C-alpha positions in Angstrom: 45.2 48.9 -32.9 47.0 46.8 -30.3 48.8 43.8 -31.7 49.1 40.5 -29.9 52.3 40.0 -27.9 55.2 38.1 -29.4 55.2 34.7 -27.6 58.7 33.4 -27.2 60.1 30.2 -25.7 63.6 30.5 -24.2 65.5 27.3 -23.9 68.7 27.1 -21.8 70.0 24.7 -19.1 71.1 27.7 -17.0 68.2 28.7 -14.8 69.6 32.3 -14.5 68.7 33.0 -18.0 65.0 33.5 -16.9 65.6 36.6 -14.6 68.0 38.0 -17.1 65.4 38.0 -19.9 62.7 39.2 -17.6 64.8 42.2 -16.4 66.0 43.2 -19.9 62.6 42.9 -21.5 60.7 44.5 -18.5 59.4 47.4 -20.5 58.3 45.3 -23.4 56.6 42.7 -21.1 54.8 45.5 -19.1 53.5 47.1 -22.3 52.2 43.7 -23.6 54.6 43.5 -26.5 56.0 40.2 -25.7 55.6 37.1 -23.4 58.2 34.7 -22.4 58.0 31.0 -21.6 61.1 29.1 -20.4 62.3 25.5 -20.8 65.5 24.3 -19.1 66.3 21.4 -21.5 65.6 20.4 -25.1 63.2 17.7 -23.8 61.2 20.2 -21.7 61.0 22.5 -24.8 59.6 19.6 -26.9 57.2 18.7 -24.1 56.1 22.4 -24.1 55.6 22.4 -27.9 53.6 19.2 -27.9 51.2 20.5 -25.2 50.4 23.8 -27.0 46.9 24.0 -28.6 46.9 25.9 -30.8 50.6 26.6 -31.4 50.7 30.3 -30.6 54.5 30.6 -30.2 56.2 32.9 -32.6 59.9 32.3 -31.8 62.2 29.9 -30.0 65.5 31.2 -28.7 67.7 28.2 -27.6 71.2 27.7 -26.3 73.3 25.3 -28.4 75.3 23.6 -25.6 72.9 21.6 -23.3 73.2 18.2 -21.9 71.1 15.3 -23.4 69.4 17.1 -26.2 71.5 19.9 -27.8 70.1 23.1 -29.2 71.0 21.9 -32.7 69.1 18.6 -32.1 66.1 20.8 -30.9 66.5 23.0 -34.0 66.4 20.0 -36.3 63.3 18.6 -34.6 61.5 21.9 -34.5 62.2 22.6 -38.2 61.0 19.2 -39.1 57.8 19.1 -36.8 56.9 22.9 -36.8 58.3 24.2 -40.1 56.6 27.7 -39.6 58.1 28.3 -36.2 61.0 30.7 -36.1 64.1 29.7 -34.1 67.1 31.5 -33.1 70.3 30.1 -31.5 72.8 31.4 -29.0 76.0 30.0 -27.6 79.2 31.1 -25.9 81.4 28.5 -27.6 83.1 28.2 -31.0 80.7 31.0 -32.3 81.7 30.9 -36.0 81.5 27.1 -36.3 78.2 26.9 -34.6 76.9 29.9 -36.5 77.6 28.2 -39.8 76.1 24.8 -38.7 73.0 26.5 -37.2 72.4 28.6 -40.4 72.8 25.5 -42.6 70.1 23.9 -40.4 67.9 26.8 -41.2 68.1 28.7 -38.0 66.5 32.1 -38.3 69.2 33.9 -36.4 72.3 33.5 -34.1 73.6 35.5 -31.3 76.6 35.1 -29.1 76.7 34.9 -25.3 77.1 37.0 -23.3 73.9 38.3 -24.8 73.8 41.9 -26.1 70.0 42.5 -25.4 69.9 45.6 -27.7 71.2 43.3 -30.6 68.8 40.6 -29.5 65.8 42.8 -29.6 66.7 44.1 -33.1 67.2 40.4 -34.3 63.8 39.5 -32.7 62.1 42.4 -34.5 63.8 41.5 -37.8 62.7 37.8 -37.5 59.2 38.6 -36.4 58.6 41.2 -39.1 59.3 38.7 -41.8 56.4 36.5 -40.4 
């Protein structure tokens, strides 16, 4: 039986994140295992979330360091407005400090940049399987 794809929203202010994810998940996308949506700011992510009917997103993966609305602010809003939505954080800066803050704020996972895509795939599978 074919299961529905894992719908994920990737939030990062660096546009080069999109081709990076699409290349590293090429097989999974082709096999219908996952679908990616991209937002390039916290505000764009919130706009995307508010427009979804019904909410079919399984996981948000967000950078922490973004201008205007940070990933931590997005995390706080998502956990408040969409408590069942899983959210994972990534960052290249002060990893341990941000990891502790993100986990206190109920992030479902944390990964450092540069992204190890094998590690990310394991983390996604772990988070999604607890759904």
